[in-house]
C-alpha positions in Angstrom: -25.7 3.7 -18.5 -22.8 6.0 -17.4 -22.8 9.2 -15.5 -20.5 11.4 -13.5 -21.5 11.6 -9.9 -20.1 12.1 -6.4 -20.3 8.9 -4.5 -18.9 10.3 -1.3 -21.1 10.2 1.7 -19.7 11.2 5.2 -21.9 8.5 6.7 -20.5 5.8 4.4 -17.7 3.5 5.3 -14.6 5.1 3.8 -11.4 3.5 5.2 -8.3 5.4 4.2 -4.7 4.4 3.8 -2.6 4.9 7.0 1.1 5.2 7.2 0.9 2.7 10.1 0.1 0.1 7.5 3.8 0.1 6.8 4.5 -1.2 10.3 6.1 -4.7 10.7 2.8 -6.2 11.9 1.4 -5.7 8.4 4.4 -7.0 6.5 2.9 -10.5 6.2 -0.3 -9.0 4.7 1.8 -6.9 2.2 3.7 -10.0 1.2 0.4 -11.8 0.6 -0.9 -8.9 -1.5 2.3 -8.6 -3.6 2.4 -12.3 -4.2 -1.2 -12.6 -5.2 -0.9 -10.0 -8.0 1.3 -11.9 -10.4 0.0 -15.2 -9.2 -3.6 -14.3 -10.2 -2.5 -14.1 -13.9 -1.4 -17.7 -14.0 -3.6 -20.2 -16.0 -6.9 -21.2 -14.4 -6.0 -24.8 -14.8 -3.1 -24.4 -12.4 -5.3 -22.4 -10.0 -7.9 -25.2 -10.1 -5.3 -27.9 -9.6 -3.9 -26.2 -6.5 -7.3 -25.5 -5.2 -8.3 -29.1 -5.6 -5.2 -30.2 -3.7 -5.9 -27.7 -0.9 -9.5 -28.9 -0.8 -8.4 -32.5 -0.1 -6.2 -31.3 2.8 -8.9 -29.1 4.3 -11.6 -31.8 3.9 -9.5 -34.3 5.9 -9.6 -32.0 9.0 -12.2 -32.5 11.7 -12.2 -28.8 12.5 -12.5 -25.5 10.6 -14.2 -24.7 7.4 -14.9 -28.3 6.2 -16.3 -29.3 9.5 -18.7 -26.3 9.6 -19.8 -27.2 6.1 -20.3 -30.8 7.2 -22.5 -29.7 10.1 -24.6 -27.3 8.0 -25.2 -29.9 5.3 -26.0 -32.7 7.7 -28.8 -30.5 9.3 -30.0 -29.1 6.0 -30.0 -32.4 4.1 -30.2 -35.1 6.7 -31.4 -37.7 4.1 -28.5 -37.0 1.7 -25.8 -39.7 1.7 -22.7 -38.6 3.6 -20.6 -39.3 0.4 -22.7 -36.8 -1.5 -22.2 -34.2 1.2 -18.5 -34.7 1.1 -18.6 -34.2 -2.7 -20.3 -30.9 -2.2 -17.7 -29.8 0.3 -14.9 -30.8 -2.0 -16.4 -28.9 -4.9 -17.2 -25.9 -2.7 -13.6 -25.7 -1.4 -12.2 -26.1 -5.0 -14.5 -23.4 -6.3 -13.6 -21.1 -3.4 -9.8 -21.7 -3.8 -9.8 -21.1 -7.5 -11.9 -18.0 -7.2 -9.7 -16.5 -4.4 -6.5 -17.1 -6.4 -8.1 -15.1 -9.2 -9.7 -12.6 -7.0 -7.2 -9.7 -7.6 -8.1 -9.8 -11.3 -11.3 -7.9 -10.4 -9.2 -4.9 -9.7 -6.2 -5.5 -12.0 -8.2 -6.1 -15.2 -10.4 -3.6 -17.1 -14.1 -3.1 -17.0 -14.2 -4.6 -20.5 -12.5 -7.7 -19.2 -15.1 -8.0 -16.4 -17.9 -7.5 -19.0 -16.5 -10.2 -21.3 -16.0 -12.7 -18.5 -19.5 -12.3 -16.9 -22.6 -14.0 -18.2 -25.8 -12.4 -17.0 -29.2 -14.0 -17.4 -32.4 -12.1 -16.7 -30.8 -8.6 -16.5 -34.2 -7.3 -17.9 -35.8 -7.9 -14.5 -33.5 -5.2 -13.2 -33.3 -2.7 -16.1 -37.1 -2.5 -16.7 -37.6 -1.5 -13.1 -34.9 1.2 -13.2 -36.3 2.5 -16.5 -39.6 2.9 -14.6 -37.7 4.8 -11.9 -38.5 2.1 -9.4 -36.2 1.6 -6.4 -34.5 -1.8 -6.3 -32.8 -3.9 -3.6 -31.0 -7.0 -4.7 -31.4 -10.0 -2.4 -27.9 -11.6 -2.6 -27.1 -15.0 -1.0 -23.5 -15.6 0.2 -21.9 -17.3 -2.8 -18.2 -17.1 -3.5 -18.4 -14.5 -6.3 -20.9 -12.4 -4.4 -19.3 -9.0 -5.1 -19.0 -9.4 -8.9 -22.5 -8.3 -10.0 -22.4 -5.2 -8.0 -19.0 -4.3 -9.5 -20.3 -5.0 -13.0 -23.3 -2.8 -12.5 -21.2 0.0 -11.0 -18.8 -0.3 -14.0 -21.8 0.4 -16.3 -22.7 3.5 -14.3 -25.4 2.3 -12.0 -25.1 3.8 -8.5 -24.7 0.9 -6.1 -24.7 0.7 -2.3 -24.2 -2.2 0.1 -23.6 -3.0 3.8 -20.4 -4.7 5.0 -18.8 -5.9 8.2 -15.3 -4.6 8.7 -12.4 -7.1 9.1 -10.0 -7.0 12.0 -7.0 -6.5 9.8 -7.2 -2.9 8.8 -4.9 -3.2 5.8 -6.9 -6.0 4.4 -10.1 -4.0 5.0 -8.7 -1.0 3.2 -7.6 -3.1 0.2 -11.0 -4.9 0.1 -13.0 -1.6 0.2 -10.8 -0.2 -2.6 -11.7 -3.2 -4.7 -15.4 -3.0 -3.9 -15.5 0.6 -4.8 -13.2 0.2 -7.9 -16.0 1.5 -10.1 -17.7 3.7 -7.6 -20.6 3.1 -5.2 -21.0 3.4 -1.4 -20.3 1.0 1.4 -22.0 1.2 4.8 -20.7 -0.5 7.9 -23.3 -2.6 9.7 -22.4 -1.2 13.1 -23.4 2.3 11.8 -27.0 1.2 11.5 -29.3 0.8 8.5 -30.6 4.4 8.1 -27.8 5.7 5.8 -28.3 2.6 3.6 -32.0 3.4 3.4 -31.3 7.1 2.5 -28.9 6.1 -0.3 -31.6 3.9 -1.9 -34.2 6.7 -1.6 -31.6 8.9 -3.3 -31.5 6.6 -6.3 -28.9 4.0 -5.4 -29.6 0.4 -6.0 -29.2 -1.7 -2.8 -27.1 -4.8 -2.7 -28.0 -6.7 0.5 -26.7 -10.0 1.9 -29.0 -10.9 4.7 -28.4 -14.7 5.1 -25.7 -14.8 7.8 -26.6 -15.6 11.4 -26.8 -12.4 13.4 -27.9 -13.8 16.7 -31.2 -14.3 18.4 -32.0 -10.6 19.2 -32.1 -9.6 15.5 -33.5 -12.8 14.0 -36.6 -14.9 13.7 -36.6 -18.7 13.4 -38.0 -20.0 10.2 -37.5 -23.0 7.9 -34.4 -23.4 5.9 -34.1 -26.7 4.0 -34.8 -29.5 6.5 -34.0 -27.4 9.6 -34.8 -24.0 11.0 -32.4 -21.0 10.8 -32.1 -17.8 12.7 -32.8 -15.4 9.9 -32.8 -11.6 9.6 -36.4 -10.4 8.8 -35.1 -7.1 7.5 -35.8 -7.4 3.8 -39.5 -6.6 4.2 -38.7 -3.5 6.3 -36.2 -2.3 3.8 -38.6 -2.7 0.9 -41.3 -0.7 2.8 -38.9 2.0 3.9 -37.6 2.6 0.4 -40.6 1.6 -1.7 -38.4 -0.9 -3.4 -38.9 -4.1 -5.4 -36.8 -6.9 -4.0 -34.9 -8.6 -6.9 -33.2 -11.9 -5.9 -30.1 -13.0 -7.7 -27.6 -15.9 -7.6 -23.9 -15.5 -8.5 -21.7 -18.3 -9.6 -18.0 -18.7 -10.4 -17.2 -21.4 -13.0 -14.0 -22.9 -11.9 -13.5 -24.6 -15.3 -13.8 -21.4 -17.4 -13.0 -18.7 -14.9 -16.2 -16.9 -16.0 -18.8 -15.4 -13.6 -22.4 -16.5 -14.2 -25.2 -14.4 -12.8 -28.9 -15.3 -12.7 -31.3 -12.3 -12.0 -34.8 -13.4 -11.1 -38.1 -11.5 -11.3 -38.9 -9.3 -8.2 -40.5 -11.3 -5.4 -44.2 -11.3 -5.7 -46.5 -10.3 -2.8 -43.4 -9.0 -0.9 -43.3 -7.7 1.7 -45.5 -10.3 3.2 -47.8 -9.8 6.2 -45.1 -10.6 8.8 -41.4 -10.5 9.5 -41.5 -14.3 9.6 -43.1 -14.5 6.2 -40.4 -12.1 4.8 -37.6 -14.2 6.2 -39.2 -17.5 5.0 -39.5 -16.1 1.4 -35.8 -15.3 1.4 -34.8 -18.7 2.7 -37.0 -20.4 0.2 -35.2 -18.6 -2.7 -31.8 -19.6 -1.3 -32.9 -23.1 -0.7 -34.1 -23.5 -4.4 -30.8 -22.1 -5.8 -28.7 -24.4 -3.6 -30.5 -27.5 -5.0 -28.8 -26.9 -8.4 -25.4 -25.5 -7.5 -24.8 -26.2 -3.8 -21.0 -25.9 -4.2 -21.4 -22.2 -4.9 -22.9 -21.4 -1.5 -20.7 -20.6 1.5 -21.6 -23.7 3.6 -18.4 -23.0 5.6 -20.1 -20.1 7.4 -21.7 -20.5 10.8 -25.1 -20.5 9.3 -26.7 -22.4 12.2 -24.8 -20.8 15.1 -28.0 -19.6 16.8 -30.4 -22.4 17.8 -33.7 -22.3 19.5 -32.5 -24.8 22.1 -29.3 -22.7 22.5 -27.1 -25.7 21.5 -23.7 -25.2 19.9 -23.5 -27.2 16.7 -19.9 -26.1 16.1 -18.5 -26.9 19.5 -16.2 -29.8 18.3 
């Protein structure tokens, strides 16, 4: 599916290049970008070796990403031996490091390269719905290769839209948005509200929504996630109703051995939306929980997934 269309939306998030990006405070960022371009073409075996070395260094620290992952896993899988949790953290960091070192290739290589290096299982669960002119919102958990499937679909001509949270570094944000929209599509900043995103879906765009981060007590409901409870956005049901969409869950993986992206597209959630926001949030969490059982190293356990607690405790204080 390919078509010519105008993806511009004045309400979308469209960061532009600024001459101020050439100021000295951005020179470190420019050096990082310029170094990463040739570095990304090196053999994946080298990337993986360097990522494994970095993973050992990070895992040895009692603060930062490894410690956040340690806290999350201990609450989600309290009966799991600590040695197994440490293995997951090591594999997660190695997967992340290898992926990030090859990250520029998503922009530097062609759409044919992206197609050849992506394995998609269950694509029919999406295409049949679109052929029936059914609106679709993808439910996308935070895995390391989370943007890849949206880019692949956009490269094949499907109009895609998603919501993002802008970074503090404006140059990095501009570069990231350029990559995400490399093949077209629309980005909407979360602070701008959800209405433009809803309108885009009603106009025929396919939504790509990542609702599994902790957004605080005011926007969340507390429902089960693995062996604990998690402050969870209950918005998927609302979006489905507002856009008359089917919610199609998917799971994206990056194979650190082969460098390929592996996508599993699942059938649309049945009986969704449920009868309550809590039911909607629980259905989403159950899907993520099931996927994490098989490939836990793909999930971003380093995020502050459990930052908001019902007892107001701070799990990440130390």
